[in-house]
C-alpha positions in Angstrom: 8.4 -3.5 12.0 5.6 -1.8 13.8 5.0 1.8 14.6 2.9 2.7 17.6 1.9 6.2 16.7 2.9 8.9 14.2 2.6 12.4 15.6 1.5 14.8 12.8 2.2 18.5 13.3 0.1 21.3 11.9 1.7 23.2 8.8 4.4 25.7 9.6 3.1 29.2 10.4 -0.2 27.9 12.0 -0.7 28.2 15.7 -0.8 24.7 17.3 -4.0 24.2 19.1 -3.0 20.7 20.3 -1.4 17.6 18.9 -2.7 15.3 16.2 -1.8 11.7 16.3 -2.5 9.4 13.4 -2.3 5.7 14.0 -0.3 3.6 11.5 -3.5 1.7 10.7 -5.0 4.9 9.3 -1.9 5.3 7.1 -2.1 1.7 6.0 -5.7 2.2 5.0 -4.9 5.2 2.9 -2.1 3.3 1.1 -4.2 0.1 0.6 -7.0 2.2 -1.0 -4.5 4.0 -3.3 -2.9 0.7 -4.3 -6.1 -1.2 -5.0 -7.2 1.7 -7.4 -4.2 1.2 -9.6 -4.5 -0.7 -12.9 -2.6 -4.0 -13.0 -2.7 -4.7 -9.3 -4.1 -8.1 -8.6 -3.9 -7.8 -4.8 -1.9 -6.8 -1.7 0.5 -9.5 -0.8 2.2 -10.7 2.4 5.7 -9.5 3.0 6.7 -13.2 3.4 6.5 -15.7 0.6 5.2 -19.3 1.1 7.3 -21.9 -0.7 8.5 -19.1 -3.1 5.0 -17.9 -3.9 3.2 -14.7 -3.1 0.4 -15.0 -0.6 -2.5 -12.6 -1.5 -4.0 -11.2 1.6 -7.8 -11.1 2.2 -9.3 -7.6 2.5 -9.4 -7.7 6.3 -5.6 -8.4 6.5 -4.5 -6.1 3.6 -2.8 -3.7 6.1 -0.1 -6.4 6.7 1.1 -5.8 3.1 2.0 -2.1 4.0 4.8 -1.1 6.3 5.2 2.5 7.5 8.2 4.1 9.2 8.9 7.7 10.3 12.3 8.9 9.3 13.4 12.6 9.9 9.7 13.7 10.1 9.0 12.0 6.7 7.2 8.8 6.0 8.9 5.8 4.4 6.3 3.3 3.1 6.9 -0.3 1.9 4.2 -1.9 0.0 3.9 -5.6 -1.2 1.8 -6.4 -4.1 1.0 -9.1 -6.7 0.6 -7.7 -10.3 -1.1 -8.9 -13.4 1.1 -11.0 -15.7 1.8 -9.5 -19.1 1.7 -5.9 -18.2 4.7 -3.5 -17.7 5.8 -4.0 -14.1 7.8 -0.8 -14.0 4.8 1.3 -15.1 2.4 -0.3 -12.5 5.0 0.2 -9.8 5.6 3.8 -10.7 1.7 4.3 -10.7 1.6 2.7 -7.2 4.4 4.9 -5.9 2.8 8.2 -7.2 -0.7 7.2 -6.1 0.4 6.3 -2.5 2.6 9.3 -2.2 -0.1 11.7 -3.4 -2.9 10.2 -1.3 -0.9 10.1 1.9 0.5 13.6 1.5 -2.9 15.0 0.5 -4.8 13.4 3.4 -2.2 13.8 6.2 -0.2 16.8 5.1 3.0 14.9 6.0 5.8 14.5 3.4 6.4 11.0 2.1 10.1 10.4 1.6 9.8 7.1 -0.3 7.3 4.5 -1.4 9.0 1.3 -2.1 7.1 -1.3 -4.2 7.9 -5.0 -3.6 6.5 -7.2 -6.3 5.9 -10.5 -4.6 4.4 -12.3 -7.6 2.6 -12.2 -10.9 -0.9 -13.6 -11.7 -2.7 -14.1 -15.0 -5.6 -11.9 -14.0 -7.5 -10.4 -11.1 -8.3 -13.0 -8.3 -12.1 -12.3 -8.5 -12.3 -13.0 -12.3 -10.2 -16.2 -11.8 -12.7 -17.4 -9.2 -15.7 -16.6 -11.5 -14.1 -18.6 -14.3 -13.7 -21.6 -12.0 -17.4 -21.3 -10.9 -18.6 -21.2 -14.5 -16.7 -24.4 -15.4 -18.2 -26.3 -12.4 
């Protein structure tokens, strides 16, 4: 589901000098940055699975792992992630929810109604360290 533009209004009581429009890509970027700073996140994943497995998105496509909708002047954000195996999934998910909500509200001044975290898969460690281990063995 794509959203063309989200019109963000100035805070109540302020005199409007014009209209501020924030493209969904900007919201995605804020959310992706917040997610990637959370402990236990291996990567942003595609909303679709391939043969029952999570697809980790490369950095230039990470925005595809975040979906944003505007409902009653509030944002509803869906994120798709792969997490590190062996850690408490609920704790990481709550961290992601809090971090994304805080970052988006702080930067945009628009209330976030919900941040839904979809865990697409688990991995035995960050993708970068797994690639380094493979290089060391070769």
